[in-house]
N, C-alpha and C positions, 0 to 999 in steps of 0.2 A: 411496515404495515401494522396498524393497531390490532389488538386482539379481537375486537368486535367493531365492525363498521356500522355507521348509522344507515338507516334505510335509504336516505336520499343519496348517499354516495356509494352504496353497495353495488348496484348494477354498473355504474360507470367504472368503478375500480376493477371489478371482475372482468369487464369487457376490455379494459386497458391491458390487464395482464394477459388475457387471451390473445389480443392483437399483437402484443410484443412477442409472445411465444410463437405465434404464427409467422411473424416477420423473420424471427431467428431461424425458423425451420425452412424458410424459402431462400435463404442465402445461397447463391451459386458461386462456387469457387473450385478451382483446380487443386488447391492446397488441401489435402485430405485432413491434415491436422486442424486447419481452420474450420473445415466442415464439421468435424467432430466437436470442436469447441462450440460452434453455433448450435448444434443439435443438443448439446449438453445444457446450454443456457435456455433453449426452448423447453427442454424437459423440466428444468427447474421451475420455469414460469407456469407451465401447464400444471405442475405439481402444486404450486401455491394456490391455484384456484381449487383444485381437488381437495387439498388439505383444509382450506378454509371452509368449503361446503361440508366436508365431513365433520369438522368441529361444530359447525353451525347449520344443522340440516334444514332449518326453517328458511335459509337463504337460497336453497336449491330452486325453489319455485320461481325466484326472481331472475335466475340465470340458467334455466334448465337446458336450453340448447347448447350454450357454451360449456356447461358443466359436463354434459354427455360427451361432447367432442374432446374435452380435456382428459376425461377418464380414458377414452379410447386412445389418445395420443400418448398418455403415460404408459400404456401397455405396448404400443407399437414402436415408439422411438427407441427404446433399448435394443430392440431387435435390429432396427436400421443402423444403430450405432455399432452393434456387434458386427454386422455385415461390412460396415465401413472399415472397422478395425482389421477384419480379416483381409480386406483388400490392401490395407497398408502393409501387412506382413508379406504378402505375395510379391 
């Protein structure tokens, strides 16, 4: 991903990262390790949106709804991952 996206590709790129992150978080598997891996990938992708918008605050208004959801997921996913890890130990 480039350091700064052009205005015409900013929204499509951020929405693509958001959608990929959402897809990774929706994977259903009985393999706890695979589930953890998917959540980790999801967290990384949500984080890319949050980090980009943090570095370029002017871009937030173009992807405001997705940005807010990504911020929320960056906070919530580690808790879900910890819960899954604790289930793996038991």
